[in-house]
C-alpha positions, 0 to 999 in steps of 0.5 A: 336488058341483061339479055342485050349485055349477055349478047353483047359479051357473046361477041367481046369475049370471041373478038378479043380470042381472034386479035389473040390468035392474029397477034402473036406476040406476048402482051400486045393482043392485050393492048391494043384491046385494051386501047382500041375497046377504051376507044370504043367505049369513049365513042359508045359512052359519047353516042349513048349521052346525044341520044343516039345510041340507045339503051339496048344499045349501049348495053348491048356495045358499051357493057356487053361488049365492050367489057368483054373484048377489053382485059384489065384481068389478063394486063394484070396477070401479064404484069405480075409474070413480066414482075416475076421474070425480073423484068421491072423495065417493061413491065413499066413500059408495059403498065404506063402505055397501057393506062396512058393510051387507053386513057389518053385515045377515050378522052382524046375522042370525046374531046374530039366529040365535043367539040365538033357538035 
């Protein structure tokens, strides 16, 4: 199981790096991967609960890949940098949009998947 998490984390971190290379605007890359990662994790979680994904698949994709692809530490660091630059409004919008869109997207996906069965 640990190997599947490690392999998933390897790929998740590479995909995260590729997004950072292609999205050169500060904050946007982190914002995107956290929202996309939350949506993907919600979908994978639902599929795992429905036994459509094995424990190995969940460890690889849900825990490993999504865990390495999303990045709370970078989100925190970028928020602190905005605050240190006295960009309070931008920091507030970044925090709120990141949290609401990540959690809202995951919630919407779980709701839609639960109502479609």
